[in-house]
C-alpha positions in Angstrom: 114.6 90.1 209.9 113.6 88.8 206.5 110.5 90.6 205.1 107.5 88.4 204.4 106.9 87.3 200.8 103.6 88.0 199.1 103.3 85.6 196.2 100.3 86.4 194.2 98.5 85.6 191.0 99.5 88.0 188.2 95.9 88.9 187.8 96.0 90.7 191.1 99.2 92.8 190.4 97.4 96.1 189.9 95.0 95.7 192.8 97.6 94.4 195.2 99.9 97.3 194.5 97.1 99.7 195.2 96.1 98.2 198.6 99.8 97.9 199.7 100.4 101.5 198.9 97.2 102.7 200.8 98.5 101.0 203.9 102.1 101.9 203.3 103.1 98.3 203.4 105.0 98.1 200.1 108.3 98.6 201.8 107.5 96.0 204.6 107.1 93.0 202.2 108.5 91.5 199.0 106.0 90.9 196.3 106.2 88.5 193.5 103.7 87.2 191.0 103.0 83.9 189.2 101.6 83.9 185.6 97.9 84.9 185.3 97.2 82.1 182.8 97.3 79.6 185.6 93.7 80.7 185.9 93.1 78.2 183.1 95.3 75.5 184.5 94.6 75.4 188.3 96.3 72.1 188.6 99.5 74.0 188.0 99.1 76.5 190.8 100.6 74.3 193.6 103.6 73.1 191.6 104.3 76.7 190.5 104.2 77.9 194.1 106.4 75.1 195.2 108.9 75.9 192.5 109.0 79.6 193.3 109.5 78.9 197.0 112.1 76.2 196.6 115.0 78.6 197.2 113.3 80.5 200.0 114.4 79.9 203.6 111.8 77.7 205.4 111.3 80.3 208.2 110.2 83.1 205.7 106.5 83.9 206.1 104.5 83.7 202.9 101.1 85.2 202.1 99.6 83.7 199.0 97.6 86.1 196.9 95.3 83.2 195.9 92.0 81.8 197.0 91.4 78.1 196.3 91.2 79.2 192.7 89.9 75.9 191.3 92.5 73.7 192.9 89.8 71.6 194.6 91.3 71.9 198.0 94.9 71.0 196.8 96.2 74.4 197.8 94.9 74.1 201.3 96.2 70.6 201.6 99.6 71.8 200.6 99.5 74.7 203.0 98.6 72.3 205.8 101.4 69.9 204.9 104.3 72.4 204.3 106.6 73.2 207.1 106.6 76.8 205.9 104.6 79.6 207.5 102.1 80.0 204.7 98.6 81.5 204.6 96.3 82.4 201.7 93.4 84.9 201.1 89.9 83.8 202.0 87.3 82.3 199.6 87.0 79.9 196.7 88.0 82.4 194.0 89.4 85.9 193.7 85.9 87.1 193.2 85.1 86.3 196.8 87.9 88.4 198.4 87.3 91.2 195.9 83.6 91.4 196.6 83.7 90.1 200.2 82.9 86.4 200.9 79.3 87.1 202.0 78.5 89.2 199.0 80.0 86.6 196.6 77.9 83.8 198.3 74.8 86.0 197.9 75.5 86.6 194.2 76.3 82.9 193.6 73.1 81.8 195.3 71.0 84.4 193.5 72.0 83.0 190.1 74.2 80.0 189.7 74.7 80.5 186.0 76.9 83.6 186.5 80.2 84.2 184.6 82.3 86.6 186.6 84.8 89.1 185.4 87.2 91.3 187.4 88.8 94.4 185.9 91.8 92.3 185.0 89.8 89.6 183.3 87.7 92.1 181.4 90.8 93.8 180.1 92.4 90.5 179.1 89.2 88.6 178.1 90.4 87.8 174.6 93.7 86.3 175.8 92.6 84.5 178.9 89.1 83.4 178.1 88.4 83.6 174.3 91.7 82.4 173.1 92.4 80.5 176.4 89.4 78.3 175.6 90.2 78.0 172.0 87.2 80.0 170.9 89.3 82.1 168.5 89.8 78.9 166.5 86.5 77.2 167.2 83.9 79.9 167.9 81.1 77.4 167.3 82.0 75.9 170.7 80.8 79.0 172.6 77.3 77.8 172.9 78.4 74.5 174.3 80.9 76.0 176.8 78.5 78.6 178.0 75.2 76.8 177.7 74.6 76.9 181.5 75.4 80.6 181.9 72.7 83.2 182.2 74.6 86.4 182.8 78.0 88.1 183.1 78.8 90.0 186.3 81.7 92.5 186.3 83.1 92.9 189.8 84.9 96.2 189.2 87.5 97.6 191.5 87.8 101.0 189.9 84.8 101.5 187.6 87.0 102.8 184.8 85.2 103.4 181.4 87.6 101.2 179.5 87.0 98.3 181.8 83.2 98.8 181.4 83.6 98.8 177.7 85.7 95.7 177.7 83.2 93.9 179.9 80.4 95.0 177.6 82.3 93.6 174.6 82.9 90.3 176.5 79.3 90.0 177.3 78.3 90.5 173.7 80.7 87.8 172.5 79.2 85.4 175.0 75.7 86.6 174.1 74.8 87.2 177.7 73.4 90.2 179.6 75.9 92.1 181.7 75.6 93.4 185.3 78.1 95.6 186.9 78.9 95.7 190.6 81.4 98.1 192.1 83.4 96.3 194.7 86.3 98.8 195.2 89.4 97.4 196.9 88.4 97.5 200.5 87.6 93.8 200.9 90.9 92.9 199.3 92.7 95.4 201.5 91.2 93.9 204.6 92.1 90.3 203.5 95.7 91.3 202.8 95.9 93.2 206.1 94.7 90.1 208.1 97.1 87.8 206.2 100.1 90.1 206.8 99.2 90.7 210.5 99.5 86.9 210.9 103.0 87.2 209.3 104.0 89.8 211.9 103.7 92.9 209.6 
């Protein structure tokens, strides 16, 4: 029997490896990743998924390591229309399945002007956010891009000192206060376990 495929955002590679190892699932699935910079081009997520799956047999189960991730419902529409057995992780963004959907909704309601970081985004802030938005070339645009933001929240999976330092540096560059919330990996672990149980793992 063909092992299910877990096709995930590259930003989840470290966390996904950790939760699969905890549940000893790494040998039961094949895992592949799409480029993390699709964060900045969510309209490219569905085409990238389609291209990666084009050579896969139709009867292979697929768990997408994505939430909606800014596709505006296009990912769910594609899942509903494809003949493949495909499911995705819950929530609007990776922040939701890292923190738990209920906790993310609480944070979002508490302060709408929140810019979220994960451990991965903190580590790669310069490449994915600062340079990704062109602020390395036009730093004067920072105040326009982030005018509606009032804080940075780091949702940290491991609470490592270098991640904290990277998040502090990112908050300084954005001229926003930083809050740190330790999420661990348990919510992601549960979401992956539910998704894979539906795939027969």
